[in-house]
C-alpha positions in Angstrom: 0.3 -30.8 6.4 1.9 -29.9 3.0 4.5 -27.1 3.0 3.2 -23.6 3.5 4.1 -20.0 2.7 3.7 -17.5 5.5 3.4 -13.9 4.4 3.9 -11.1 7.0 2.9 -7.5 6.2 4.2 -5.1 8.9 2.6 -1.7 9.3 3.6 1.0 11.8 1.2 -0.4 14.5 -0.1 -3.6 12.9 1.0 -7.0 11.6 -1.1 -8.8 9.0 -0.5 -12.4 8.0 -1.7 -14.9 5.4 -0.8 -18.5 5.3 -0.9 -20.2 1.9 -0.4 -23.9 1.0 2.6 -24.5 -1.3 2.7 -24.5 -4.3 -1.0 -24.0 -5.2 -1.3 -20.9 -2.9 -4.7 -21.9 -1.4 -5.5 -19.7 1.6 -5.2 -21.7 4.8 -5.5 -18.8 7.4 -5.3 -15.1 7.7 -5.4 -12.5 10.4 -4.2 -9.2 11.8 -2.7 -7.9 15.0 -3.8 -4.3 15.4 -3.0 -1.4 17.7 0.4 -2.9 18.6 1.9 -1.2 21.6 -1.4 0.1 23.0 -4.0 -1.1 25.5 -6.3 -1.7 22.6 -4.1 -4.2 20.8 -6.2 -7.0 19.3 -5.9 -10.1 17.2 -8.5 -11.1 14.6 -8.1 -14.0 12.3 -9.9 -16.7 10.3 -9.0 -20.3 9.7 -10.1 -21.1 6.2 -10.6 -24.9 6.5 -13.6 -24.4 8.8 -14.1 -20.7 8.3 -13.6 -20.3 12.1 -13.2 -16.7 13.2 -10.9 -16.0 16.2 -10.9 -12.7 18.0 -8.7 -12.0 21.1 -7.8 -8.9 22.9 -4.2 -9.3 24.2 -1.6 -6.7 25.3 1.0 -7.0 22.5 3.8 -4.6 23.2 5.8 -4.7 19.9 6.1 -6.4 16.5 8.5 -9.1 18.0 5.7 -10.2 20.4 3.2 -10.0 17.5 5.2 -12.5 15.5 5.5 -14.9 18.4 1.8 -14.6 19.0 1.0 -15.5 15.3 3.4 -18.5 15.2 1.9 -19.8 18.5 -1.6 -19.3 17.3 -1.2 -21.2 14.0 0.3 -24.1 16.0 -2.4 -24.1 18.7 -5.2 -24.0 16.1 -3.6 -27.0 14.4 -3.3 -25.1 11.1 0.2 -26.2 10.6 3.4 -27.0 12.5 6.2 -24.4 12.4 8.5 -26.8 10.5 5.8 -26.9 7.7 6.7 -23.3 6.9 8.9 -23.4 3.8 9.0 -19.7 3.0 8.3 -16.6 5.0 7.5 -13.6 2.7 7.9 -10.1 4.0 6.3 -7.0 2.4 9.0 -4.3 2.6 7.9 -0.7 1.8 11.2 0.6 0.5 13.6 -1.6 -1.4 15.8 1.1 -3.1 16.9 -0.2 -6.5 15.7 -3.8 -6.0 14.0 -5.1 -9.1 13.0 -8.5 -7.8 12.3 -10.3 -4.5 15.5 -11.0 -2.4 16.4 -13.9 -0.1 17.3 -12.4 3.2 20.9 -12.7 4.2 23.0 -10.8 6.7 24.2 -8.5 3.9 20.7 -8.0 2.7 19.6 -7.0 6.3 22.3 -4.5 6.5 21.1 -2.9 3.2 17.6 -2.8 4.5 18.8 -1.0 7.6 20.3 1.7 5.5 16.9 2.3 3.8 15.1 2.9 7.2 15.4 6.6 6.9 13.4 6.6 3.7 10.4 4.7 5.2 10.9 4.8 8.9 7.4 4.0 10.0 7.3 0.7 8.0 10.7 -0.5 7.0 12.1 -0.6 10.6 9.1 -2.6 11.7 9.5 -5.1 8.9 13.2 -5.5 9.6 12.4 -6.1 13.2 10.0 -8.8 12.2 12.5 -10.4 9.8 15.2 -10.7 12.6 12.7 -12.4 14.9 11.6 -14.9 12.2 15.2 -15.7 11.5 15.6 -16.7 15.2 12.2 -18.5 15.5 12.2 -20.3 12.1 15.9 -20.8 11.2 15.3 -23.5 8.6 12.9 -21.6 6.4 13.8 -19.2 3.6 12.9 -15.6 4.3 12.2 -13.6 1.2 11.7 -9.8 0.9 9.2 -8.4 -1.6 9.4 -4.6 -2.1 6.7 -2.1 -2.8 9.2 -0.2 -4.8 10.3 -2.9 -7.2 7.2 -2.6 -9.5 8.2 1.0 -10.2 11.7 0.3 -11.4 10.3 0.6 -15.0 9.7 4.3 -14.5 11.8 6.2 -17.1 14.8 8.2 -16.0 13.2 11.5 -17.1 10.3 10.8 -14.7 12.2 9.4 -11.7 14.9 12.1 -11.8 14.6 15.1 -9.5 16.0 18.4 -10.8 18.4 18.8 -7.8 22.3 18.8 -7.8 23.3 15.7 -9.7 26.2 14.4 -7.5 24.3 14.9 -4.3 21.2 13.1 -5.7 23.4 10.2 -6.9 25.4 9.8 -3.6 22.3 10.0 -1.4 20.0 8.0 -3.8 17.5 10.9 -4.1 15.0 10.0 -6.8 11.4 9.0 -7.3 10.8 5.4 -6.1 7.1 5.0 -5.8 5.1 2.8 -3.4 2.1 0.5 -3.2 3.7 -1.5 -6.0 2.5 -4.8 -4.7 -1.1 -3.5 -4.6 -0.9 -1.8 -8.0 0.7 -4.9 -9.7 -2.0 -7.2 -8.2 -5.0 -5.2 -9.2 -3.9 -4.5 -12.8 -3.6 -8.3 -13.4 -7.1 -8.7 -12.1 -8.3 -5.8 -14.3 -6.8 -7.2 -17.4 -8.6 -10.5 -16.9 -11.9 -8.5 -16.4 -11.2 -6.6 -19.6 -10.5 -9.8 -21.4 -7.3 -8.3 -22.7 -3.6 -9.2 -22.4 -1.9 -7.1 -19.7 0.8 -6.1 -22.1 -1.8 -4.5 -24.3 -3.5 -2.4 -21.6 -3.3 1.3 -20.5 -4.5 1.5 -16.9 -4.7 4.1 -14.1 -4.8 2.5 -10.6 -6.0 4.4 -7.5 -4.9 2.9 -4.2 -6.9 4.9 -1.7 -6.5 4.4 2.0 -4.9 6.0 5.0 -2.0 6.4 2.6 -3.0 6.8 -1.1 -1.3 6.8 -4.4 -2.1 6.9 -8.1 -0.2 4.9 -10.8 -0.1 5.1 -14.6 0.6 1.6 -16.0 1.5 1.2 -19.7 1.5 -2.3 -21.1 1.8 -3.8 -17.6 4.7 -1.6 -16.4 4.7 1.4 -14.1 5.2 4.6 -16.1 4.6 7.1 -13.3 3.2 7.2 -9.8 2.3 9.9 -7.4 4.5 8.9 -4.4 8.2 9.7 -4.8 11.4 9.4 -2.7 9.2 8.5 0.3 5.5 7.8 0.8 5.1 11.5 1.9 4.7 12.9 -1.6 1.7 12.8 -3.9 -1.8 12.6 -2.6 -2.7 13.8 1.0 -3.1 10.9 3.4 -4.9 10.5 6.7 -2.0 12.3 8.4 0.5 12.9 5.6 0.6 16.3 3.8 1.2 14.9 0.3 2.6 17.4 -2.2 3.3 20.9 -0.9 5.8 23.7 -1.6 9.1 22.2 -0.3 10.0 25.5 1.4 7.0 25.0 3.7 9.2 22.8 5.9 11.1 25.9 7.0 8.0 27.4 8.4 7.9 24.5 11.0 11.3 25.5 12.2 11.6 28.4 14.7 14.9 29.7 13.3 15.8 28.5 9.8 19.2 30.2 10.0 20.2 27.8 12.8 18.5 24.5 12.0 19.1 21.7 14.4 18.6 18.0 13.6 15.8 17.8 16.2 13.9 20.7 14.6 14.1 19.1 11.1 12.8 15.9 12.7 10.0 17.8 14.2 9.1 19.3 10.8 9.2 15.8 9.3 6.9 14.5 12.1 4.4 17.4 11.4 4.3 16.5 7.7 4.0 12.8 8.2 1.9 12.5 11.4 0.1 15.8 12.0 -1.0 16.8 8.5 -3.2 15.5 5.7 -7.0 15.0 6.1 -6.7 15.0 10.0 -5.1 18.5 9.9 -8.0 19.9 8.0 -11.0 18.4 9.7 -9.7 16.7 12.9 -9.9 13.0 11.9 -7.9 10.8 9.5 -10.9 8.5 9.0 -12.3 9.4 5.5 -15.4 7.2 5.9 -16.3 9.4 8.9 -15.5 12.6 6.9 -17.9 11.5 4.1 -20.8 11.5 6.7 -20.1 14.9 8.0 -21.7 18.1 6.6 -19.5 20.8 8.3 -17.3 23.1 6.3 -14.0 21.5 7.4 -15.2 18.1 6.3 -16.3 19.4 2.9 -12.9 21.1 2.5 -11.0 17.9 3.3 -13.2 15.9 0.9 -12.9 18.5 -1.9 -9.2 18.7 -1.5 -8.7 15.0 -1.5 -10.9 14.4 -4.6 -9.3 17.4 -6.4 -5.8 16.0 -6.0 -6.9 12.5 -7.2 -8.5 14.1 -10.3 -5.4 16.1 -11.1 -3.2 12.9 -11.2 -5.8 11.1 -13.3 -5.8 13.9 -15.8 -2.0 14.0 -16.0 -1.7 10.3 -16.3 -4.5 10.1 -18.9 -2.4 12.4 -21.1 0.9 10.5 -20.3 -0.8 7.2 -21.4 -2.6 8.8 -24.3 -5.9 7.4 -23.0 -6.8 4.6 -20.7 -8.7 1.3 -20.9 -9.7 1.5 -17.3 -9.5 3.4 -14.1 -9.2 1.1 -11.0 -10.3 1.8 -7.5 -8.6 -0.2 -4.7 -7.5 0.1 -1.1 -9.7 0.5 2.0 -11.3 3.7 0.7 -11.3 2.8 -3.0 -13.0 -0.5 -2.3 -15.5 0.7 0.3 -16.5 4.3 -0.3 -19.1 4.7 -3.0 -19.2 8.4 -2.1 -15.6 9.0 -2.9 -15.7 6.9 -6.1 -18.7 9.0 -7.2 -17.0 12.3 -6.4 -13.8 11.3 -8.2 -15.7 10.2 -11.3 -18.2 13.1 -11.5 -15.6 15.4 -13.2 -14.1 12.8 -15.5 -16.8 13.1 -18.1 -14.4 15.1 -20.3 -12.3 11.9 -20.5 -15.2 9.8 -21.6 -15.3 8.2 -18.1 -18.7 7.7 -16.5 -20.0 5.5 -13.7 -23.4 3.9 -13.1 -24.7 5.2 -9.7 -26.6 1.9 -9.0 -23.6 -0.3 -9.9 -21.5 1.9 -7.7 -23.5 1.0 -4.6 -22.6 -2.7 -4.7 -22.3 -5.1 -1.7 -18.7 -5.5 -0.5 -19.3 -9.3 -0.7 -19.3 -8.9 -4.5 -15.6 -8.1 -4.4 -14.8 -11.6 -3.2 -15.8 -12.9 -6.6 -13.4 -10.6 -8.5 -13.5 -7.0 -10.0 -16.8 -5.1 -10.0 -17.5 -3.1 -13.1 -19.2 0.2 -12.2 -18.9 1.8 -15.6 -21.8 3.6 -17.1 -23.3 2.1 -20.3 -21.9 5.1 -22.3 -18.5 5.2 -20.7 -15.6 4.8 -23.1 -13.3 4.1 -20.2 -14.1 1.2 -17.9 -14.3 1.9 -14.2 -13.4 -1.1 -12.0 -13.3 -1.7 -8.3 -10.8 -4.4 -7.3 -10.0 -5.8 -3.9 -6.3 -5.7 -3.4 -4.3 -8.6 -2.1 -0.7 -7.6 -1.4 0.0 -10.8 0.6 -1.1 -13.1 -2.3 1.2 -11.0 -4.6 4.1 -11.6 -2.3 3.4 -15.4 -2.2 3.1 -15.5 -6.0 6.4 -13.7 -6.4 8.1 -16.2 -4.1 6.8 -19.4 -5.8 7.3 -18.1 -9.3 11.0 -17.2 -8.9 
């Protein structure tokens, strides 16, 4: 087989992969190991050459074992040999000040280790995966692509936090932004759909999923985004609080006068893992919430939609208008109810959706962006299936 690019996308309890031929980036195989570390761990995958779907339930204890499983599988299924892998691309959530993909070296790994505290659920898993790939595939080039690098164009007056300057500088405290690989992919697809050069567009991208963010993109560059120093800020997530009064953290500590590190860690855990939509209505699954009629579910839905609308309004002003609003991510792509609720209060911006177009089949997204704009809408409303792994592969081969 010709050389291939393997892209690995490590989540807190999952590992997605896509295998692309090099250099044309045709998809050869893709899959996901989910529920890593639990009795429900499972592999699902598809081999593109014969559209064969594979599903296996295996006890996979950690991400190291998941990597070995994927490498063994692509060999057993005769997709490619391990020595066919020319590059392994890694999606890294937090890259600090990196503006471009980076070839992984020992020094680079040490730098990534230092960033673990800023995205502990994802970065540590990705670094664990990188270390194993370096052992298993010593002859291929490992390349890190960072979710934060797309947002390095955010102006200083936006990324700066009004906190003591020296402390902020020494501890790298500033807005970084996340979901950059997703936002950068969907705006490229949107520009093609609009038949307009990306550098002439003004776009608002909504990546809505278990973690959600909004991004204002001016002429193809990130101007502002809802997430900040960490993915905790901005919109509420499935279990993340999103923006709250910073002093709320002290109310999760029994005695703020004598704070212990363990108590601060407990407060951080509450805001990251025990808050968000789940804290309001008992489940982090928004598709389930949309089907419920109880008051807690309605509150969770109204709160989520309100926060999205607030960011859209702010970014519409920052951009001085928008050519399109883009829905992407698991919720953005699949929930017509949430799309409708978000859009229903945007009429004042000249933004309207067509209710029939909004109820499209998910298969339509395989053919490109779906335009759900109303005929009298001055702002296009598009639904675009994101593809972070393809964006990683593209970044690698275009260096």
